[in-house]
N, C-alpha and C positions, 0 to 999 in steps of 0.2 A: 834306249827304245826307237827301235824302227819305226817313223812315218811312211806309211802307205799313199802314196798319190791318190786322188782321186781319179783321174784317168787311168791311170794302171788298174786299179780296181775295175773302174768302168769297161774297160778293153776286155778283163777276163772276164768278167761278167756276162758282158755280151758274145765272147767269145762260147761258154757257156750256153746262152741261149738258142745261138747259132745250132750247135748241137743235140740241143735238145726240147722238143714240142714241150715237153711237160715243165721245162723250167722257164721259156719264153712263157709260156700260160700263165703260171704262177706270178711271175712277175708283171706281167700288163693287168691281172687281175688285181694286184696291189696298188695298182695306179687308177683303178674305179671305186667307186663310191656305192653304198647303197640306198642312200637317198640324193634326190636333185639337190644341187647345191648352185643357188647365185649369188655372186657374188656381194649383192646390196643387201643380203638377208645373213652373211658370215658373222659372226664376233669374236674378238681377240681370245686366244687361247680356246677355241672351241674342239673339240675331237668328234667325229666322225669316223665310222667302222668302213675299214674297207670291204670289197666284195669277198676279200678269201674268208673272211671274220674269224681272221687270227692277230690282225694288224691294225691297233685303230692308227689314225694319222690326225696330226695338230693342225688346226690352220691358226693363223697368228693374221693381223692387221696394223699394218705398218701407215705411216703416213700417205706416201704416195703408192701403195702397194701391199699385195694381200701375199703370205707365205703358205707355201704348203710343205710339214715339214721344215727340208734345208733350203727348198725351191722356191723360185717367185713366181706367180702368173703370170704372164706375157702378153696371153688374149684373154681377155673374159666372155662367160656367157655366149656360147655359141650353141644356141639352141638346136637339137638333133631331133629327130624320129622319139627317140626313147629315153633321153637325158639331154644333159647338158654339157659340153665341151668346155676345157680351158686348156690352154697351152704355158706349159711349165718350163722354166728354163734349164733342168738339169732332171738326169734319171734320178728316182729315188731307191733306197733300200730300206727294207724295213728295220725299226730302230730297234728290233727285240731280238736281231741276231748278235750273236755274240763279238767280243773282239777278238776270241780265237776262230769263229769260222771266217769273219774278215780277213784275219791274218792268211789263213790257208790258202786265198786267192791268189799269195803272193807268193810264187815261185820257188823263193830262198827261204820261203818260212822251213824251220826248222825245229 
């Protein structure tokens, strides 16, 4: 079994996003939610729907941090005109992507 490093996968995804506006838009929409989420209202294992309406996002509450899927919120609750912005520490990939699709991003996939 070959394990694909996250950074290699991220590089491949970013390259695809640079070459396709549609793929870039899809990735950005996955990082936004349909509701305003303030960190003081988040419950552990809470699931909210992303704007793409296909991929739910799981929120986790830790002792000193809040997780979003496998990312961690680094800066919280920045109020915007039409929502709240949170800065996370890594790019998220929807969990409903199959392992085969993830491996296809690897150039050596056969």
